[in-house]
N, C-alpha and C positions, 0 to 999 in steps of 0.2 A: 280054207276060204280066204282068198286074196282080196284086200281092200286097198284101193288107191287113196292115199292120204294127201298127196300133192302131185302135180304133174310129173310123171315118170318115176314117182316114188310110191312104193307099195309096202304093205305089211301082210305077212301070212304066218300064222302061228306054227306052221309046219316047216318054215324056212328061217334059218338063223334065229331061232327062238322068238320070232315075232318082231325082230328089230327092223327098222326101216331099211329097205334095199332098193337098188335100181331095178325098175321093172324089167322082167325078162332075164334077170341074172340072179346070182346068189351073192352079189357084191353089196355089202352094207354101206350106208351113207357114212358111218363112222370110219370104215376102212378107206373110203375115198378121201375123207378129210385127213386121216392119219398119214396116208401116202403123200398127199400134197404138203402137209406140214413137215414131213420128213425130207422134203426136197425133191420128190419125184415131180417131173414136169407133167403138164396136161398131155402132151404128146406121148410121153413114156407110159402114162397111166392108160391112155387110150389103146396103145399097142399091147401092153402087158395084159390088160383085162378085157380087151375087145369091147371098149366102151366108145360111145359117140361123145363129142364135145358137149352136146346138149345134155347127156346123162350127168356129166361132171358138173356142169353149171346148175342142173336141177338139184344135185346134192348140196352144192354150196348155197343155193337159194333156200332150200329147205332148212339147212342148219342156221342160216341167218334169221329166218322167221322164228325158229325155236328159241334162239338166243334173245331175240327182241321181245319174246313173250315172257322170258324169265324175269322174275322179281326177286331181288336179293334184299333181305331185311337186315339192316345194319343196326346193331344196338346203339341206343342213344347214350 
C-alpha cells in the first residue's frame, strides 16, 4: 500500500523496507542525498537514475522539512 507523504515522495512497506522513495521508482530519498553529498551533480543523477530535476528537488525539500522538524536536546 503506497502512501504519498510529500509531493513526489512516497512510502510503501513492500519497497525499500518502507523508506521514503521517489514516486514511480525504487530510488530512496536517502540515496539521492548521499549521491549529491558524494559529489554527483544533478545532471549525473538525472541521467544515471532516470530522474527528473523535480524528483531531486522534491527529495531535497522533503529532507529539509524533516531536518527542520528535528529537535535535539542538549544537556544543560
